[in-house]
N, C-alpha and C positions, 0 to 999 in steps of 0.2 A: 818726786817719787821716793818713797821710803826705802832706804838701803839697810836698815838695821836688822830686820827680820827677813831672812831669805825666802821663807815660804810665802810671806805676804808679798814680797817682791815678785815671786813667780806668779801668784794669783793676779797681780796687776798686769804683768806681761801677758798672761793668758787673755785677759780682757782686751788688752791693746791689740792682740793678734786676731781679734774677732773679724776684722776686715779681710784678712788673709784667709781665715777659715770659711768665710761666706763668699769667697771670690767666684766660685762657679755660679752661684745664684746671681751675683752682681753682673757677671759676664753674660749670662742668659738674658738678663734685663737690658743690658747695654747693647748687645748685638742680637737683635731679634731675627726671626726667620724672614726671608724675603717678602712674605705677604704682609708683615707688620712694619717694614722699614719706612714706609711713608709716614708713619706716626711718630717714629723716634729717629733722631739723627745719630747714627752709630759713631760717627767721627767725634762728635761733641761728647757723647756718653763715654767713649773710650778715653778721651783726653781727660775728662773729669775723674774717671776711675783711676787712671794712671797717676794723676796728681795726688789723689787721696792715698794711693798705695805708697808713693814716694814719701809723702809727708809722714805717714805712719812708720815706715821703715826708718827714716831719719830720727824720728822722736824716740823710737825704741832703742836704736843704736846709741844715741846720746845718753839715754837713761842708763843703759847697761854700762857703758864706758864711764859714766859719772860714778856709779856705784863701785866699779872696779877701782877707780882712783881713790875714792874715799876709803875703801877697805884696804887698799895697798898702803895708804898713809897710816892707817891704824895699825896694820901689821908692822910697819917700820917702827912706829912709836913703841909698840909692845916689845919688839926685839931690842930696842935701845934700853927699855926699862929692865928687861931680863938681863942684859949685859951689865947694867949698873947694879943689879941685885936689889932693886927697890921693893919688889912685892913678890911674895911667895906664890900667889895665885896667877901670876903673869903667864906661866907656861900653859895652863889650862885655857885661859882666854886667848892666848896666841894661837894655840892649836885650833880652837874654834873659828877664829878669824881667818886663818890660813885655809881651812876647809871651805869657808864661805867664799873666799877669794877664788879658789879652784872652781867652785860651782858657778860663780858669776862669769868666769872666763869660759866655761863650757856653754853658757847661755849665748855667748857670741857665736859659737858654732851652730847652735840651734837656730839662732836668728838668720844666719847665712843660708841654712837649708830652707827655712820658711820663705825667705826672700827669693831664692832661686826658683823654688816651686811656684810661687805666685807669679813671678815674671815670665816663666815659661808658659803657664796657663794664659796669662794676659797676651803674650806674643802670639800664641796659637789662635786665639779668638779675635784679637783686635788688629792684627797685622794688616789686613786689607783696608782698614779704615783710618787708623792713626798710628804713625810711627814717631815717637818722641825723638827730639834731636840728641838727647843725652842717653838714649837707650842702648844698653850693651848687654846682650844675653851671653852670660859666661858659661 
């Protein structure tokens, strides 16, 4: 995932959150009404949906944390350059990178909200059919 351009990073995250955004639809397909349950195995559908959600959440979390690490290192390097007085444009670049770092850290909060919302929806609909061993509703 590209970390250099924050807006591009946000666009990519938005695409990655598509699974969470369409969760209600996926749950409706996974947990059909009683008259259609003979055609679909809700336990299997819920398990597959949960695994897909978890995989997506982990991937996004790793991507955000990776960009935070990259940007933190860059900020540290720029601070060292500024301290050494190497470049006069360092302050402007440093300020820009610090802003990007704050925005990336705020994305962790957004990710937590998205994850919690999705897991609550999942739990409400799939609880009778499938309960993952590692499931913890916070």
